[in-house]
N, C-alpha and C positions, 0 to 999 in steps of 0.2 A: 377751696384752696388747699386744705390739708391733704385731701386725697390725691391731688395733683403732685404735691411734694413727696408723698409716699410712693405713688407710681413712679416718679422720676428716680427715686432711690432704687426701687426695685429693678428698673432698666439697668442703672448704672451697676449695681452689684452683678446682675446677670451677665452683662457684658465684660466684667472684670476677670473671669476665668473661663477656660475652656468648657463647653457644653459636652457632657459625656454622651457618647454614642449609645443608643439603646442597644442592650445585649441582644444579638441575633440568636435565633433558635439553634440549639445544639443538633448536630447531625451525628446519629448513632449507627454503628456498624456491628455486625456479627453478634446478634443477640445483646446488644448494648454493652459489649465488652470493650469498645472502643468509642471515645466521644471526641468530636472535633467542633470547636466553637470558631467560626472563622472570624478574622480581623481584617482591619484595614493598614495596619502599621507594618513596615519592614521589619518585624520582630515575631519570632515563633518561639513559644514556650512549650516544651514537651515534658511530661511526667510519666516515665515508663514503669515505675516500681511502686505506686501508691495504691494499686488496686487490692480490692478485698474480696472479689468474687471468687468462689472455689466450686465450680460445678463438679459434680461426682462423675460425669461422663468424660472428663479429661483427666488423665492420670498425672499424679505429681512428677515433676522432672527429677531425675535420678543425679544429674551432674550439675555442678555450678552452685552459685549462692541462690537459695530459695526464700530468704527472709525478705519481707516487703519493707521499703523505706517509709516507715509510718508517718502519715499526716503530709507526705509530699504532694498528693493530690490536692489536698485542701489549701496547702501553701501556694501551689502553682494558681489556683483560683484566686486567692488573695492577691498574689502578685499581679495578675492580669487585671483585677479590678482596681488595684492601686494605680497601676498605669493608665488605665482609662480615666479615672479621676483626675489625674494630672494633665493629661494630654488632650482629652476629649475624644479620643480614638482608641480602638482596642487592638492588642496584639492577637495573633493567632494562638488558639490554645488546643493541644492534644493531649488526651488523658487514656492511659490503659486502665481500665477498672477490673481486669482479671489479675488474680493474685500471682505473684512472681513464682511461687512453687508450680504454677501451671504454665506460665510463658515468662520469657525475659526479652523484652523488646529492645534491650541495649547489647544484645548478642546476635551473632549471624543466625540465619534461619534454623539451621539444624541444632546448634547448641541451645537456642533459646526455646526450641520447641520439643526437643527429643524426637523429632519426627512425627508427632501426632498431628493428624490433619486438622482437628478443630483448634488446637493451639496454634497451628500455622496460620489458620484463617485469621485469627486475632492479630498475629504478627504482621501478616501482610496488610491487613486494614490498617494498623497504627502506622506502618510506613507509607502507605498510600495516601493517608490524611496528611502526613508531612509533606508528601509530594505535592498535594494540592495546595497546601500553604505556601511552599516555596514558589510554585507557579504564580500565586496571587501576589506574594510580596515581591517577587522578582530579584531582590537583593537584601542585604541586612544580616541580623543576628539570629542564628539558631541557638537556643539556650535549653541545655538538657538538664533538668532539675531532680537532684537526688538528695539522700541524707545519709550521714555517716555516724559512727559510734565511736570514733577514735578518741583517745584519752583527752587530747586538747581540743576544746571546744571552739575551733576556728572554722570560719567558712573557707573551703578549699576550692580554688578556681582552677579548674583544668584546661590547659592550654595544649595538651598532647605533648608536653614536655616532662621528662622523668625528673626525679629528684637530682640525679647527678647533672643533667642539663640545666636545671635552674641554678646550680652552683657556679656555672660559667660567668665570665665577666668580659666586658668590653667587646672587642670584634669577635671572639668565639661565641659570645651569647648572641650577638647581632646575626650571626650566621644562621642561628636555629630559626629565624622568621619564616622561611619557606616550608618548614616542616610542622610548623605549629597550626593550631586550629583557626588562628587569626592571621593567616599569611595575607589574605586580602585586605585586612585592616592596617597591616604593618605598611602597605603602600600608600595609605591616605594620612596616618597620623603626622601631625606637624613636628613631633619629636622623634626621639630614638625608640628602637624596638624594646630597650630596657626600660624606659620611661613608661611605655605603653603596658608593659607587664607588671612592673613592680614600683613605679614612681609614684609621687603624691596625687597624680591624676589618673592612675591606674584604677581598675575596678576595685582591686584589694584595698588601695589607698583610700579610695572615696568611702568604701564600707568601713575601714578602721576609723575614719573621721567621724563617722556616724555612731561609733561605739561598738562595732562588730569585728573583733580580730579576725584576720584573714591572712591566707598565704596563697600565692606570693603577694607581697606588700612591701612598703617601705621598711617596716619593722620585722617583717619575716619574709626576706627575700627568696628563701627556700625553706623547704620543710625541716632542714637539719636532720635530727635522728627520729622525727615523729613520722607515723604513717601518712600517706598522702595519696589520693586518687588523681591520676594525671588526665583523665578523660578516656572514654571508652569507644565502643563500636559507633554509636551515634555521632558523636563528636567528630570522629574521623570521617564518617560516611557523609556528613552535611556541611563540612567545611568545602570551600571552593576547591574544585579539584583542577585538572589541567585546563578545563575550559575557563577557569578564573571568572565565574559568574557573579562575583561581588558578594558572596555569603562568607561569614565568618561564624565560627562555632565555639561554644565553651560548654564544660561540664561544670555545674555548680553544685558541690557537696555541701550540706547544711547540717550543722550540729543539732542535736535535739535540745540541749538546755538553752533557754533563752531565745531560741528560734522556732522550733517546731512542737514545743511541749505543751503550750497552752494556745488557746483561740487568741488571747490577747497579744501574746508574743509573736505569733504568725502574723498577725495584722500590723504589728509595729515594725516587725523586720521587713514585711513587704513595702510598707510605706518608704522606709530607708533605702531599700533595694531599688525601688522605682526612681527615687531621686538620683541615686548613683548611676543606674543605667541611662537615664536621660542626660545627665552631664557626660558620661563616658562616650556615649554614642555621638553627641554633638561636637565633643572636643576632638575625638580621634577619627570619627567616620564622616563628619561633617554632614551628620544627619540629624536635624532638629525634629524631634518627634512631635512638638507641639504645632509646628508649621505643616507637618504632615496632616495633622489633625483639622487645621483649618484656623479657627479663632485662637489667638494668643491671649496670654494673661496668667493670672495665678501667682503664687509665691512659693518659695522654697519651703 
């Protein structure tokens, strides 16, 4: 009798939360400088600046920033794992393992490679992997994950809007929706564009409620006098263009203190970010990530 009760409890617990998909094998390109882990969710996470490989046969880039965004590759993996645990399904994940001094996959091909053929091969492989993920996902969020060292340790959410544009209000701010990285999302949100970007249920608002100061958000609707990254090449490239394919794109700049500095902090932030992303996508895009995965359940 006891074993029957125990068995019943095991079945009940197993059915109470999504079953995480088994992680697929990584697909590597160009001497393992690019890694693509396919997913099944309409969510693509890319980390272009976390790589550490420094092969001697690729010269260092002469122009642009060459420092890596330390631990953003690890944070991207933690975030993908946290989302999988919550939803039962995996986002697509693309990592560049080549150091930023060799290639910058968040710049155009010439600027990002200096014209070096081997660096260009990695650059192309990175963007081809994103293309494969977009074809598989068909719509949804492209998230470009970065790290910053600005004085204010806030999560900076890049919508392709400048500091000056974020200071706009009312109709002038609403008019910016078509040029933002989330133009497609602005068409589906039940509220205003301003609420989508910096309201309580904006991504910044949800992260702040979890203890991570963010900009833009209800308390920091614009960067003020602080430096801020608005979003770069990848965000602009992978937002919906004239075809309006249903993709929206963000650049997420993470501070090091409290987010990237330790393994524990990375995992804690990844869990909070996974919760925020799930709520944000369901409320504004009408995309419930858990029903995409199949079984429902779990807790906040």
